[in-house]
C-alpha positions in Angstrom: 17.5 6.4 12.5 14.6 4.1 12.4 11.0 5.4 12.7 9.0 3.1 15.0 6.5 2.4 12.2 5.3 -0.1 9.7 4.4 1.3 6.3 1.7 -0.6 4.3 0.8 0.2 0.8 -2.8 -0.4 -0.3 -4.9 0.2 -3.4 -8.1 -1.0 -1.8 -7.9 -4.3 -3.7 -8.3 -7.7 -2.1 -4.5 -8.2 -2.0 -4.1 -4.6 -0.7 -6.6 -5.3 2.1 -4.8 -8.5 3.0 -1.6 -6.6 3.3 -3.2 -4.1 5.6 -4.6 -6.8 7.8 -1.3 -8.5 8.1 0.6 -5.3 8.8 -1.9 -4.2 11.4 -1.4 -7.5 13.3 2.3 -7.2 13.0 2.3 -3.5 14.1 0.3 -4.4 17.2 2.6 -7.4 18.0 5.7 -5.1 17.7 4.1 -2.1 19.4 4.7 0.1 16.3 2.6 2.7 14.6 1.0 1.7 11.2 0.9 4.1 8.3 -1.6 3.0 5.7 -0.4 4.5 2.4 -2.3 4.9 -0.8 -0.4 6.3 -3.8 -2.4 8.1 -6.5 -0.6 7.4 -9.7 -2.0 10.4 -11.5 0.4 10.6 -14.4 1.3 6.9 -14.7 -1.9 5.7 -16.4 -2.3 2.7 -14.0 -4.6 4.2 -11.4 -8.3 3.2 -11.5 -9.0 6.3 -9.4 -7.4 8.6 -12.0 -9.3 6.9 -14.8 -12.6 7.3 -12.8 -11.9 10.9 -12.0 -11.1 11.9 -15.5 -9.2 15.2 -15.5 -10.5 16.1 -12.0 -7.4 15.9 -9.8 -9.2 17.1 -6.7 -11.8 14.3 -7.1 -9.0 11.7 -7.6 -7.2 13.1 -4.5 -10.4 12.9 -2.5 -11.0 9.3 -3.6 -7.4 8.4 -2.8 -7.9 9.7 0.7 -11.0 7.6 1.1 -9.0 4.5 0.0 -6.3 5.3 2.7 -9.0 5.9 5.4 -10.7 2.7 4.4 -7.4 0.9 4.9 -7.2 2.3 8.4 -10.7 0.9 9.1 -9.6 -2.5 7.7 -6.5 -2.3 10.0 -8.6 -1.6 13.1 -10.9 -4.5 12.2 -8.0 -6.9 12.1 -6.2 -5.4 15.1 -8.5 -3.2 17.2 -5.6 -1.8 19.3 -3.4 -0.8 16.3 -2.2 2.8 16.2 -2.9 3.5 12.5 -3.0 6.6 10.4 -3.8 7.2 6.7 -1.3 8.8 4.3 -2.1 9.7 0.7 0.8 10.4 -1.7 0.9 11.2 -5.4 3.3 9.7 -7.9 4.6 6.3 -9.0 3.6 3.8 -6.4 6.9 1.9 -6.0 8.9 5.2 -5.8 6.6 6.9 -3.4 6.4 3.8 -1.1 10.2 3.5 -1.1 10.4 7.2 0.0 7.7 6.7 2.7 9.7 3.7 4.0 12.9 5.7 4.6 13.7 5.1 8.3 10.7 2.8 8.8 11.0 -0.7 10.4 9.1 -2.5 7.7 7.3 -2.0 4.4 4.4 -4.3 3.6 2.6 -4.6 0.2 0.2 -7.1 -1.3 1.0 -9.3 -4.2 -0.9 -8.8 -7.4 -0.8 -11.7 -9.8 -1.2 -10.7 -13.4 -2.9 -13.1 -15.8 0.2 -13.6 -17.8 4.0 -13.1 -17.7 3.6 -10.5 -20.5 1.2 -8.5 -18.4 3.6 -8.7 -15.5 6.5 -7.5 -17.6 4.4 -4.7 -19.1 2.8 -3.4 -15.9 5.6 -4.4 -13.5 5.2 -5.3 -9.9 5.3 -2.8 -7.0 6.2 -5.7 -4.7 9.1 -6.8 -6.8 10.4 -3.2 -7.1 10.2 -2.3 -3.5 11.7 -5.6 -2.4 14.8 -4.9 -4.5 15.3 -1.3 -3.3 13.7 -0.8 0.1 15.7 0.7 2.9 14.1 -1.7 5.4 12.6 -5.1 5.8 9.9 -5.9 3.2 7.0 -8.3 3.4 5.0 -9.1 0.3 1.7 -10.6 1.4 0.3 -13.2 -1.0 -3.1 -12.7 -2.6 -5.7 -14.8 -0.9 -6.6 -18.1 -2.6 -10.2 -18.1 -3.8 -12.4 -20.6 -2.0 
């Protein structure tokens, strides 16, 4: 059974915010709820929030909730009538986004371009992983081109 929602993953980056804006407009157009998801990768070693918080999980969780709430604000700036809610999860971003998308209409993520193919191979791509395994339609929003 499909949940009438669009799931959008954000890390608060430029590409994450672009994905949120796109998803907010699409959710409004389709009359769907928008869930703005930030995944705290506490054990994965790739989270700037975890690095910033050191060993303080409570602080990292609080910062993650701020990122998700800021994503909701970004969504409402792009589409004032959007029905948006924040959601903070802990774990590996691709796996947690895939789980959150179970039954959803669509999963939206931003595209991060690494500086090299080696970096892309080492760090992987959430967009690539979710597009291969998602249980629903996936949109990978490209990173904005610098002016």
